[in-house]
N, C-alpha and C positions, 0 to 999 in steps of 0.2 A: 537461442542460447539455452543449453540445458543446465540446470542447477546442479552443482557438484558439492556444495557445502551442505552439511547436515548439522542439526542441533542435537545435543545430548541433553536430556532433561535436567541434569545436575551440573552442567559445565557452562559457566558464563562465557568462557573464551570461544567455544564453538557457537554459542548463541550470538555473541558479538560479531563473529565472522559471518554468520548467516544473515544477520540484520544488515551488515554492510553490503552483502551481495544482493539482498532484497531491495535496498534503496537503489543500488546500481541498476537493477532490473527495471524499476519504475522510471529511471532516467533514460533508459535505452531506446525508447520508442518501439520496443518489441514486446507487445502485450503478452505473447505466449511465454516469454521469459519470466514474467511475473507469475503466471499460472504454474510454471514449472517449480515454483517454490512451495507449492501446495501438494498435499496428498492427492491421489487421483480423484477421490470423492470429497476433497476438502471443500470448505465453504468460506466465503468472504461476505461480510455484512457491513455496509456503510451506513452509519447513523441508524435511522429507523426504516431503511429500505429492506425489502425482503432479501434474504441471503442468496448470493449466487453460489450454486452448488455444482461442483465438478469443474475441471480445468477449462472446458469450453466456455462455461458461463463466467468464470473468473477472467478469462481472456477478454470477454466482451466488456466487462466492467472496466478493466484496465485500459482497453482501447478507447473507451468513451472519454476518459481523462486525457489520454495521450492525443486524441483527435482535438479535443477542446483546447489543449495547451501544448502545441507542437514544440515549445521550448522548455517544457516542464522539467524541473529538477526537484528531487525529493532528497532531503538531507536527514540522516540519522542524527537525532539529538541525544538519545539515550536508549538503552535497553536494559531491562531488569529481568530477573529470573526467580521464580518461586514455585517449587513443587510441580514441575511439568507445565507451568504456565509462564509465558514471557510477555512482557509489555514493551512494545516498540513505539517510541516517541519520535515524531517526525515533523519536518517543516516542508511544505510544498511552496515553490515559487514558480511563476510562469505568467505568460500573457495569453489571454483568451482570444487567440487569433484563429481558432478553428472555424469551420463552417458556421455561419450565423453568430460568430463570436462578437463580443463587445469591444475587443481591442484593448481591454483594460488589464493592468497588471493585478495579480492576486498573490498574496502571501498569507498562508494559513498554517497553523500548527494543529496537530492532533496526536492521537495514539491508537494503536491496535492492540487488543488483548488476544494473544495467541494460545491455543491449546496445541501442544506439540504432538504430532502424530507418531505412529509406530515406526515410520521410516526416517524420522528426524526432520520431517518437513512440517509445514503448517497444516494441522488438522482442521482447525477453524479459527477464523479471525473476526473479531468484532471491532470495527473501526469507528472512531468518534472524532468529529471536528465541529466547530461552531458554524452551523449552516446559515445562521442569520448574518454573521460577519462575512461569510463567503459571498452571499447574495448582495450584501451591501457593497463589497468591493467590485463585484461584477457590474453593478449599476453605476459605480463611480461616485457613490455618496460618501461624504466625509464623516 
């Protein structure tokens, strides 16, 4: 699925539409559709991991989550816009039923800080979520 929606740096409506399409891409089980939301040389960083740079690397990161959580849903909680930077707040729910999965349900919330690129796509994204809580849920600890 090719991304058709673009963000305009000063337009919250276009950013909201983009964020909705981005969340849908994460739910699609089509990792390349997530990467299509990024500039060709865009980057995605998850917590303290090294950034995935370029659409191929971003596809690999998205595929990792999609494989681990075949029923994954990502919900848009909120999006804000400030001088060419957007913040996408999300909640992920799914069951870790992928290969070597724990079979445990997971529900985590986080956010991505986006720099909007020249083509109205994500130039860079710095993503954040509570990794300790995520690991706790995977282990089934209360």
